[in-house]
C-alpha positions as CSV (number, residue, x, y, z in Angstrom):
1,X,-10.3,-14.1,-1.3
2,X,-9.3,-17.2,0.5
3,X,-9.4,-17.6,4.2
4,X,-7.1,-19.9,6.2
5,X,-6.7,-20.6,9.9
6,X,-3.6,-19.6,11.6
7,X,-2.9,-23.3,12.4
8,X,-3.0,-24.0,8.7
9,X,-0.4,-21.3,8.2
10,X,1.8,-22.8,10.9
11,X,1.6,-26.3,9.3
12,X,1.6,-25.4,5.6
13,X,3.5,-22.2,5.4
14,X,5.6,-23.3,2.4
15,X,2.5,-24.5,0.4
16,X,0.6,-21.3,1.2
17,X,3.6,-19.1,0.1
18,X,3.9,-21.1,-3.1
19,X,0.2,-20.7,-3.9
20,X,0.4,-17.0,-3.0
21,X,3.3,-16.5,-5.4
22,X,1.5,-18.3,-8.1
23,X,-2.1,-16.8,-7.6
24,X,-1.2,-13.2,-6.3
25,X,-4.4,-13.4,-4.3
26,X,-4.2,-12.3,-0.6
27,X,-5.1,-14.8,2.0
28,X,-6.9,-13.8,5.2
29,X,-5.6,-15.5,8.2
30,X,-8.0,-16.0,11.2
31,X,-7.3,-16.8,14.8
32,X,-10.0,-18.0,17.1
33,X,-12.5,-17.3,14.4
34,X,-11.5,-13.6,13.9
35,X,-9.5,-11.9,11.1
36,X,-5.9,-11.7,12.3
37,X,-3.7,-10.8,9.3
38,X,-3.5,-10.7,5.5
39,X,-0.8,-12.7,3.8
40,X,0.1,-11.0,0.5
41,X,2.9,-11.4,-2.0
42,X,5.8,-9.0,-2.1
43,X,5.0,-7.4,-5.5
44,X,1.3,-6.7,-4.5
45,X,2.5,-5.3,-1.1
46,X,5.0,-3.0,-2.8
47,X,2.4,-1.8,-5.3
48,X,0.0,-1.1,-2.5
49,X,2.6,0.9,-0.6
50,X,3.3,3.0,-3.8
51,X,-0.4,3.7,-4.2
52,X,-0.7,4.8,-0.6
53,X,2.2,7.2,-0.9
54,X,0.6,8.7,-4.0
55,X,-2.9,9.0,-2.2
56,X,-1.2,10.6,0.9
57,X,0.5,13.1,-1.4
58,X,-2.7,14.0,-3.0
59,X,-4.4,14.4,0.4
60,X,-1.6,16.7,1.6
61,X,-2.1,18.8,-1.5
62,X,-5.9,19.0,-1.0
63,X,-5.2,20.1,2.6
64,X,-2.7,22.8,1.5
65,X,-5.4,24.2,-1.0
66,X,-8.0,24.1,1.8
67,X,-5.7,26.0,4.1
68,X,-4.7,28.5,1.4
69,X,-1.1,27.3,1.3
70,X,-0.7,27.7,-2.5
71,X,1.5,29.6,-4.9
72,X,1.1,31.0,-8.2
73,X,2.2,29.1,-11.4
74,X,5.1,31.6,-11.9
75,X,6.3,31.0,-8.3
76,X,6.2,27.3,-8.9
77,X,8.1,27.6,-12.1
78,X,10.8,29.6,-10.3
79,X,11.1,27.1,-7.5
80,X,11.3,24.2,-10.0
81,X,14.0,26.0,-12.0
82,X,16.1,26.3,-8.8
83,X,15.8,22.6,-8.1
84,X,16.6,21.5,-11.6
85,X,19.9,23.5,-11.8
């Protein structure tokens, strides 16, 4: 992964965005020597958000199982049948 100074971002934003669109590789932006932000292309960001939603859904399901909030297969089929009418 590439690292750039925030001053480089200020001076060469258009160039960095062009390279980002071409390479699809995130750029770490540093400020005062410390990580400040990641610059990512739109497609990669949207894919990351979709993955996060999926993982959050899985985590909610695992919590439901741990807490005993489950239903039988027949109950699930009945609920789905009502939704699909």
